[in-house]
C-alpha positions in Angstrom: 76.5 107.2 98.6 80.2 105.6 99.7 81.3 104.5 101.8 85.1 103.1 102.4 86.4 101.6 105.5 90.0 100.0 106.1 90.1 96.3 107.9 92.8 93.6 108.1 92.6 89.9 106.8 89.9 90.6 104.3 91.1 90.9 100.3 89.3 92.3 97.5 85.9 89.6 95.9 85.5 88.5 99.6 81.8 89.2 100.8 81.3 90.8 104.1 78.6 91.3 106.7 77.8 94.8 108.5 76.2 96.0 111.1 75.1 99.5 111.6 75.9 101.4 114.5 74.3 104.4 113.9 74.1 107.6 111.6 75.7 105.3 108.7 78.4 104.2 110.7 78.9 100.4 110.1 81.1 97.5 111.8 82.4 94.6 109.7 81.1 91.5 111.4 82.6 88.8 109.5 83.6 87.4 106.1 80.4 85.7 104.4 82.3 83.9 101.9 86.1 84.4 100.9 87.4 84.9 97.6 91.3 83.1 97.4 92.3 86.5 97.2 95.3 88.2 99.0 96.5 91.9 99.4 99.9 92.3 99.7 101.5 95.7 100.7 104.7 97.0 99.5 106.4 100.1 100.9 108.7 101.5 98.2 111.9 103.0 99.9 113.9 104.0 96.8 111.8 106.1 94.6 113.7 105.8 91.3 111.2 103.0 90.4 108.4 105.4 88.8 105.0 103.6 90.9 103.5 104.3 87.4 106.1 101.4 86.1 105.5 99.6 89.5 101.5 99.4 88.6 102.3 98.5 85.0 104.8 96.0 86.1 102.3 94.4 88.6 99.1 94.8 85.9 101.3 92.7 83.5 101.2 89.9 85.9 97.2 90.2 86.4 97.5 91.8 89.5 95.0 94.8 90.8 97.5 97.8 92.2 96.5 101.1 94.3 99.2 103.3 95.0 99.0 105.5 97.7 101.9 108.4 97.0 104.4 108.6 97.9 105.6 105.0 99.3 102.8 102.9 99.9 101.4 100.1 97.0 98.6 97.7 97.7 98.2 94.8 95.7 95.4 92.1 95.2 96.8 88.8 93.8 94.9 85.7 93.1 96.0 82.1 94.5 97.1 81.9 91.0 99.3 85.0 90.6 100.4 85.1 94.7 103.7 83.0 94.1 105.0 84.9 90.8 104.1 88.7 92.6 106.3 87.5 95.9 109.2 86.6 93.2 109.0 90.2 92.0 108.6 91.7 95.1 111.5 89.6 96.0 113.5 90.6 93.3 112.8 94.3 93.8 113.7 94.5 97.0 117.2 92.4 96.4 117.8 95.3 93.7 117.1 97.9 96.8 113.6 99.3 96.5 
């Protein structure tokens, strides 16, 4: 069975605790342990940058990227990937994306 959720202050690799509320509806009670990963979200305003090209660029940094067409990109980065990722996103922003 697949359960999906949207939450803040959690990143890929964090272990969480859940509490069942009712009928397979769950509440996230908190993080049991943190992964030291960070989740970045980028909103691409200029679509000349194809999402596949962007995903390949992010993957070349070692980051995992998930796109939600047409504009949203969620990027998982480890502590070591954070600074290069920030530089890449800043460069893209300066180029008008």
